N, C-alpha and C positions, 0 to 999 in steps of 0.2 A: 444881526438877528442870521442875515442872508449867512454868514459864515458860520453859524452855530448850526444851520441846517446842512451846508454842506461838511462841515465836520461829520455829523450824525448820517451822513450818506455816505461819506468817506467809511465811516464805523461800521457802519451796517453794510458796505460792500466788501470790505475787508471780513468782515465776521463771516459773510455768505462765502467768499472765496474759502476761507479757511474752512467752514462747514464741510465744504464739499471736498476739496483736498483730503481731510480726512476722512470722509465718506469711503473716498474713492481706494487709500490706503489701506481702510478696514476692510474695504472689499478687495482688495490685493490679497492682502494677509489672510482672509478668509479661502480665497482661491488656493493660494500656496497651500494653506495648510488641507485643504481638501484633497488636491492633489498628492500631497504626501500622505495621508492617511489611505488614499486610492492606490496608491503605488505599494506602501507596507502590507494591505491588504492581497494585493495581487502577488506580492515575492509569498508571503506567507501561504497563501491558497497553490503555488507553485510550489513550493518546499514541501507542503503537505502531501499534495499530489506526488510529487517524485519518492517519498518516502514509503506513501500507500504501495505505489508500484514496485519498488524495492523491496518491503515486505511482503507483497504478492508474490513476486518471481521466487525468492528464498523459500517462501510455503512450498510454492509448486515444487521446487527442485528439491526439497525436504521429502515431500509425498510422494515425488517418483522415486529418490534413494529408499527410500521405508519398503515402496509395492516390490521394487527390485529386490531389496534384501529378503522379505519372505516370500517373494516366489522363489529364490534360491531356496530357503529354508525349506519351503514345501518341496520342491525338485528332492532335495535330500533325503526329506523324510519319506517321500514317494520311492526312491531308489533303494531305498531300506528294507521299505516295508516291501517291494519288490523282491527284493532280492532274499529275505527272509521267505517268503513265500515262495517262491522258488525253489528255495532250499527243501522247506517243509513238503513240498510238491514231489519232488526230486525223491528224498527219503521215505514217503507216504508209496510211490508207484513202487520202487525197490522192495518196500517190504511184503507191498501186495503180489509183485512178482514171486519174491522168494516164498511165500505161503504158496502161491500156487504150483511152483514147480515143487515144493515139497509133497505137497497132495499127490501130486504126479508119480513124483519117483518113488 
């Protein structure tokens, strides 16, 4: 009877040790997976942040280039208008002087 009780105790002890080992193994696996998920999340967040930064920089460069182009177009149009105005003004002044001198003469 004593041998049976000792065997039961030994089996129970081994079962408890196995349970403890399995729990520790599962806990370690859980920690490994949590660490992998955390690293993956951090990597993807960093990648997304870098892509967003790149897109923002490209957008800013595009906006600056577009504004520069529009300013150049506006300056060309303004110069053309100024040239046409100046020409019209000169012609009008010439006509006025011609009429004034014709009246005097």
